[in-house]
C-alpha positions in Angstrom: -35.0 -33.7 14.9 -31.2 -33.4 15.3 -29.4 -30.2 15.4 -28.3 -31.0 11.9 -31.8 -31.3 10.6 -32.7 -28.1 12.4 -29.8 -26.2 10.6 -30.5 -27.6 7.1 -34.1 -26.4 7.7 -32.8 -22.9 8.0 -32.7 -20.7 5.0 -30.2 -17.9 4.5 -30.3 -15.4 1.7 -27.0 -13.6 0.8 -27.4 -10.5 -1.4 -24.5 -9.8 -3.4 -22.3 -12.1 -5.4 -18.9 -10.3 -5.0 -16.0 -11.9 -3.2 -17.7 -11.1 0.3 -20.9 -12.5 -0.7 -19.5 -15.7 -2.1 -17.4 -16.2 1.1 -20.4 -15.7 3.3 -22.5 -18.2 1.2 -19.8 -20.8 1.2 -19.3 -20.5 4.9 -23.0 -20.9 5.6 -23.4 -23.7 3.2 -20.4 -25.6 4.7 -22.1 -25.5 8.2 -25.2 -27.1 6.6 -27.5 -24.1 6.1 -29.6 -24.0 2.9 -28.3 -20.9 1.0 -29.7 -18.8 -1.9 -27.1 -16.1 -3.4 -28.8 -13.3 -5.3 -26.5 -11.1 -7.8 -27.7 -8.2 -9.9 -25.1 -8.5 -12.4 -24.9 -11.5 -15.0 -21.8 -12.7 -13.2 -20.2 -13.2 -9.8 -16.9 -11.4 -8.7 -18.2 -7.9 -7.9 -15.5 -5.3 -8.8 -12.9 -8.0 -9.7 -14.0 -9.2 -12.9 -13.1 -9.9 -16.5 -14.6 -9.1 -19.9 -14.1 -9.9 -23.5 -12.6 -7.2 -25.9 -12.3 -8.9 -29.4 -9.9 -11.9 -28.9 -8.8 -10.6 -25.5 -10.0 -11.5 -22.0 -9.4 -8.2 -20.1 -9.5 -7.8 -16.5 -11.4 -4.5 -15.3 -8.4 -3.8 -13.2 -5.1 -5.3 -11.9 -5.7 -6.9 -8.4 -2.9 -8.3 -6.4 -2.6 -9.8 -2.8 0.1 -10.6 -0.3 1.2 -13.7 1.4 -0.2 -12.1 4.7 -3.6 -12.2 3.0 -4.4 -15.5 4.8 -8.3 -14.9 4.3 -7.9 -14.4 0.4 -5.7 -17.4 0.2 -8.3 -19.5 2.0 -10.8 -18.1 -0.5 -8.5 -19.3 -3.4 -8.1 -22.7 -1.8 -11.8 -23.1 -1.2 -12.5 -22.5 -4.8 -9.5 -24.6 -6.1 -7.9 -21.6 -7.6 -4.6 -21.2 -5.5 -2.5 -22.7 -8.4 -3.8 -20.1 -10.8 -2.8 -17.2 -8.5 0.7 -17.9 -7.1 2.7 -15.9 -4.8 6.3 -14.8 -5.4 9.1 -17.0 -3.8 10.3 -13.8 -2.2 9.3 -10.1 -2.4 11.0 -8.5 -5.4 9.6 -5.1 -6.7 11.4 -3.4 -9.6 11.1 0.5 -9.3 12.0 2.5 -12.3 12.6 6.2 -11.7 11.8 7.9 -15.0 13.2 11.3 -13.9 16.8 10.1 -13.1 19.6 11.8 -15.0 20.7 9.7 -18.0 17.5 7.7 -18.4 15.3 5.6 -16.2 17.1 4.3 -13.0 16.3 0.9 -11.6 16.0 0.2 -7.8 14.5 -2.9 -6.1 12.5 -3.5 -2.9 13.1 -7.1 -2.1 13.6 -9.2 0.9 15.9 -12.0 2.3 15.1 -14.9 4.6 16.4 -13.0 7.7 14.0 -12.2 10.6 12.1 -9.1 10.7 13.1 -6.3 10.4 16.4 -7.4 9.0 14.7 -9.1 6.1 14.5 -5.6 4.4 17.9 -4.2 5.7 20.0 -5.0 2.6 17.2 -3.8 0.2 17.0 -0.7 2.0 20.6 0.0 2.3 20.9 -0.4 -1.5 17.7 1.3 -2.6 18.8 3.5 -5.4 16.0 6.1 -5.0 16.9 7.4 -1.6 20.0 9.0 -0.1 21.8 7.4 2.7 20.4 9.9 5.1 16.8 9.2 3.8 17.3 5.4 4.1 18.4 5.7 7.6 15.4 7.9 8.3 13.0 5.3 6.7 14.6 2.7 9.0 13.8 4.8 12.2 10.2 5.5 11.0 9.6 1.7 10.3 10.8 0.9 13.9 8.5 3.4 15.3 5.5 2.2 13.3 6.2 -1.3 14.3 5.3 -0.2 17.9 1.9 1.1 17.0 -1.3 -0.5 17.5 -3.4 0.1 14.1 -6.6 -0.6 16.1 -5.9 2.5 18.3 -8.7 4.9 17.5 -6.5 7.9 17.9 -4.4 6.7 14.8 -7.7 6.8 12.7 -8.1 10.5 13.5 -4.8 11.7 11.8 -3.5 11.4 8.3 -0.5 9.1 7.2 1.4 12.3 5.9 1.2 14.1 9.2 2.7 11.0 11.1 5.4 10.7 8.3 6.3 14.4 8.8 6.5 14.1 12.5 9.1 11.3 11.9 11.3 13.1 9.6 10.3 11.7 6.4 11.4 13.8 3.3 9.1 14.4 0.3 11.4 12.0 -1.7 11.1 9.3 0.9 7.3 9.6 0.9 7.1 9.4 -2.9 9.7 6.7 -3.4 8.6 4.4 -0.6 5.6 5.1 1.6 3.2 6.4 -1.1 4.8 3.9 -3.6 3.3 1.1 -1.4 0.5 3.1 0.3 -1.2 4.4 -2.8 -1.4 0.9 -4.4 -2.8 -0.7 -1.1 -4.9 2.1 0.4 -6.0 3.9 -2.9 -5.2 7.1 -1.3 -2.1 9.3 -0.9 -0.7 9.8 2.5 -2.3 13.2 3.2 -5.9 11.5 2.6 -5.1 8.3 4.2 -6.0 7.2 7.8 -3.0 6.6 9.8 -4.7 3.6 11.4 -5.2 1.9 8.0 -1.7 2.8 6.9 -0.2 1.4 10.1 -2.1 -1.8 9.6 -0.8 -2.1 5.9 2.6 -1.4 6.7 3.0 -3.2 10.0 1.1 -6.4 8.6 2.8 -6.5 5.3 6.3 -5.5 6.0 7.0 -5.8 9.7 5.2 -9.0 10.9 6.8 -12.0 9.0 9.8 -12.1 6.5 7.6 -13.3 3.8 4.4 -11.3 4.6 4.6 -8.9 1.6 5.6 -11.5 -1.0 3.1 -10.7 -3.9 0.5 -12.9 -5.5 -1.5 -12.2 -8.7 -3.7 -14.1 -10.9 -2.0 -15.7 -14.0 -5.4 -16.1 -15.5 -8.3 -13.8 -16.0 -10.0 -12.8 -12.9 -13.3 -14.1 -14.1 -11.9 -17.6 -14.1 -11.3 -17.3 -10.4 -14.1 -15.0 -9.0 -16.9 -16.0 -11.4 -16.3 -19.5 -13.0 -14.4 -21.4 -10.0 -16.5 -19.5 -7.4 -19.8 -20.6 -9.2 -18.5 -24.2 -9.4 -17.6 -24.2 -5.6 -21.1 -22.7 -4.7 -22.9 -25.3 -6.9 -20.9 -28.1 -5.3 -21.8 -26.8 -1.8 -25.4 -26.7 -2.8 -26.0 -23.0 -3.0 -28.8 -21.8 -5.3 -27.2 -18.9 -7.2 -29.4 -16.5 -9.2 -27.6 -13.9 -11.4 -29.2 -10.9 -13.1 -31.6 -10.7 -10.1 -32.0 -7.3 -8.3 -33.3 -7.2 -4.9 -35.9 -4.5 -4.5 -36.6 -4.6 -0.7 -36.1 -6.7 2.4 -38.5 -6.8 5.4 -39.4 -8.5 8.4 -43.0 -9.3 9.0 -44.6 -10.1 12.4 -43.6 -13.8 12.1 -40.0 -13.1 12.6 -38.6 -14.4 9.3 -37.3 -12.1 6.5 -38.8 -11.6 3.4 -36.7 -10.7 0.3 -38.3 -9.1 -2.7 -36.0 -10.2 -5.7 -37.3 -9.2 -9.1 -40.7 -10.9 -8.9 -40.1 -13.6 -6.4 -40.4 -13.4 -2.8 -37.9 -15.5 -0.7 -38.5 -16.2 3.0 -35.3 -16.6 5.1 -34.2 -17.0 8.6 -31.0 -15.1 7.9 -30.0 -12.3 5.4 -26.5 -11.2 4.7 -26.3 -7.9 2.9 -23.1 -8.0 1.0 -23.3 -5.0 -1.2 -21.8 -1.5 -1.4 -22.4 0.8 1.4 -24.7 3.1 -0.6 -26.8 0.0 -1.8 -26.8 -1.3 1.8 -28.1 2.1 2.8 -31.0 1.8 0.4 -31.9 -1.7 1.4 -31.6 -1.7 5.3 -34.8 -1.4 7.1 -35.4 1.5 9.4 -33.9 1.0 12.8 -31.4 -1.8 11.6 -28.5 0.5 12.3 -28.3 3.2 15.0 -27.5 5.8 12.4 -28.0 4.3 9.0 -27.0 7.5 7.3 -23.4 7.2 8.5 -23.0 4.8 5.5 -23.3 7.7 3.3 -20.5 9.4 4.9 -18.2 6.6 3.9 -16.7 8.1 0.7 -15.5 6.4 -2.3 -12.2 6.5 -4.3 -11.6 5.6 -8.0 -9.1 3.4 -9.8 -8.2 3.9 -13.4 -6.6 1.3 -15.6 -4.9 1.8 -18.9 -4.5 -0.9 -21.3 -2.0 -0.9 -24.3 -1.4 -3.7 -26.7 2.0 -3.6 -28.6 2.9 -5.3 -31.7 6.0 -6.6 -29.9 7.5 -7.4 -26.5 8.6 -4.2 -24.8 8.8 -5.5 -21.2 10.7 -8.4 -19.8 9.4 -8.3 -16.2 6.1 -9.4 -15.1 5.7 -5.9 -13.4 7.2 -3.0 -12.2 6.5 0.3 -10.2 7.4 3.7 -11.4 8.5 7.1 -9.9 8.9 10.6 -11.5 6.0 10.0 -14.0 2.2 9.7 -13.9 2.5 5.8 -14.4 2.2 4.1 -11.1 2.3 0.2 -11.6 2.6 -1.7 -15.0 1.8 -5.4 -15.3 2.4 -7.7 -18.1 -1.2 -9.4 -18.9 -0.2 -11.0 -22.3 -0.4 -14.5 -21.4 -3.4 -14.2 -19.1 -5.4 -12.3 -21.8 -4.7 -14.9 -24.4 -2.8 -12.6 -26.7 -0.8 -14.8 -29.0 1.3 -12.1 -30.8 2.8 -8.8 -29.3 2.4 -7.7 -25.7 -0.3 -6.4 -23.5 0.4 -4.2 -20.6 -2.0 -3.0 -17.9 -1.2 0.3 -16.1 -2.9 0.4 -12.6 -3.6 3.9 -11.5 -4.8 4.3 -8.0 -6.3 7.4 -6.2 -7.1 8.6 -9.7 -9.4 11.5 -8.9 -7.8 13.8 -11.2 -7.6 11.3 -14.4 -10.9 9.3 -13.8 -13.1 11.4 -16.1 -10.4 12.3 -18.7 -11.1 11.5 -22.4 -9.3 8.4 -23.8 -7.5 10.6 -26.2 -6.0 12.8 -23.5 -4.9 9.6 -21.5 -3.3 8.2 -24.7 -1.4 11.4 -25.1 -0.1 11.3 -21.6 0.6 7.7 -20.8 2.2 6.5 -24.2 5.1 8.9 -24.1 5.6 8.0 -20.4 5.8 4.3 -21.2 8.4 5.2 -23.9 10.4 7.1 -21.3 10.4 4.1 -19.0 10.7 1.2 -21.5 13.2 2.1 -24.5 11.8 -0.9 -26.4 8.5 0.7 -26.6 9.8 3.6 -28.7 9.7 1.6 -32.0 6.8 -0.3 -31.2 3.3 0.0 -32.8 0.3 0.5 -30.6 -2.4 -2.1 -31.8 -4.9 -1.2 -29.2 -5.3 1.4 -26.3 -8.4 1.5 -24.1 -9.2 2.3 -20.4 -11.4 0.9 -17.7 -12.8 3.1 -15.0 -14.0 2.0 -11.6 -15.2 5.4 -10.1 -16.2 3.7 -6.8 -13.5 1.1 -6.8 -13.0 1.3 -2.9 -14.2 3.1 0.0 -12.1 6.1 0.8 -9.6 5.4 3.6 -9.9 8.9 4.9 -9.0 10.0 8.5 -12.1 9.2 10.7 -13.4 6.4 8.5 -13.0 3.9 11.1 -15.8 5.2 13.2 -18.1 5.0 10.3 -17.5 1.5 9.4 -20.1 -0.8 10.8 -19.4 -4.5 12.0 -21.4 -7.5 10.8 -24.2 -7.1 13.3 -27.3 -5.1 12.9 -29.9 -4.2 15.3 -32.3 -6.3 13.4 -32.1 -10.1 14.4 -31.0 -12.3 11.6 -29.6 -9.4 9.4 -26.0 -9.1 8.7 -23.6 -6.8 6.9 -20.5 -7.8 4.6 -18.2 -6.0 2.4 -14.8 -4.7 2.4 -16.1 -1.4 3.7 -17.4 -2.9 6.9 -15.2 -3.0 10.0 -12.7 -5.6 9.1 -9.5 -3.6 10.3 -8.2 -3.9 6.7 -8.4 -1.4 3.8 -10.7 -2.0 0.7 -9.0 -5.2 -0.6 -9.8 -8.7 -1.5 -8.6 -9.7 1.8 -11.0 -7.4 3.7 -13.9 -8.6 1.5 -13.2 -12.2 2.5 -12.8 -11.4 6.3 -16.1 -9.6 6.1 -17.8 -12.6 4.6 -16.2 -14.7 7.6 -17.6 -12.1 10.0 -21.1 -12.2 8.6 -21.4 -16.0 8.2 -19.9 -16.5 11.7 -22.4 -14.2 13.3 -25.3 -15.7 11.5 -24.1 -19.2 12.5 -23.9 -18.2 16.1 -27.4 -16.8 16.1 -28.6 -20.0 14.6 -26.8 -22.0 17.3 -24.7 -23.8 14.7 -21.2 -24.6 16.1 -18.4 -23.5 13.6 -14.7 -22.7 13.7 -13.1 -19.6 12.1 -11.1 -20.8 9.2 -8.2 -18.6 10.3 -6.0 -19.8 13.0 -5.1 -16.2 14.0 -8.9 -15.5 14.8 -9.7 -18.8 16.7 
């Protein structure tokens, strides 16, 4: 029997059909392993999905990625979806200050083709929302941040706000720049964010390569990518995918193979990848699989609220913008992607939404519609055809100081059992990029244990 025959005789079960689980399943199948993917929901995609509301196709939340997100870009290529989620030619973020005298004031964060850090120099020099002194202070802090090692455990123990304060950042500079970016990428404000994760975001996104922070987003519903195309790729790779299938338990009898109890069916497996949220992983992990399984329960969660507004006319000419001086954070035009034929559909993405996540729809409507009218004069005469909210109370793990020591890597103490998910030790915050990287790690560890040669898909990790 050849090595290929031996590998094909191996069976891997991946539990969880989010981006991490789909990635792990594809990597294992591409290496010749027989794979079964089990997902409790009736769809793939995890927390990045779409649903129908009347004639609209709605994303549960606005998800973006950056050019530096090489793992997620691999994922898009692997499912043949890159053309449907293009990246800006160059970073360009309109920022509206609703509190400016005389009405909303526009500033822009954009780059040039100059090398780092000069690629942002012109934008910072002309950034309307900071004084000349504050702009100079931001530049000094950025240079100090560039010298940091995000993997330094000492950085994980302090919060981002403390570091910013030590480097002379004013309250306005924090709001108009550091938190503007950090809240959206970390899902936490600077006092609640690990300095290690903040350093990783800013150093990688803004201070690694000129185009690293160019923004990409899906121009189609997320479900078309993470469910439809992902399922097509899994089918083509020979993965058996079972939806609406909840795993009740996993065990390892004396013969050394794993048994997965999946809603009336018992699956035998040589390898199991547990690609579910940390609390679900805690419930499924066998005793002794981690040195301290209860540490998973100490990894907190953070919510994201999305506010959806359908107007009877076009009120926004840009594809998106960020906002200051208002409860509104980021606003995206989802008209074309949703299938809306008349009027305009805007989605407001509200990260770190602990104070809003449980508010009634009526209260959110009273808060956000007047704010949109402040920011967008064209909205003042427009009729609101629909207003609704989507709430993800556990959208991400909380990137609090100290979270780094709680995040396990892909390996467990149980041979053949691996962990995947954005909450594992990827070095990234809870993003689609982190989810894909965790899938790489889990599949790579499994293939190594199976004696299957493989190459990491990212050159930087080779």
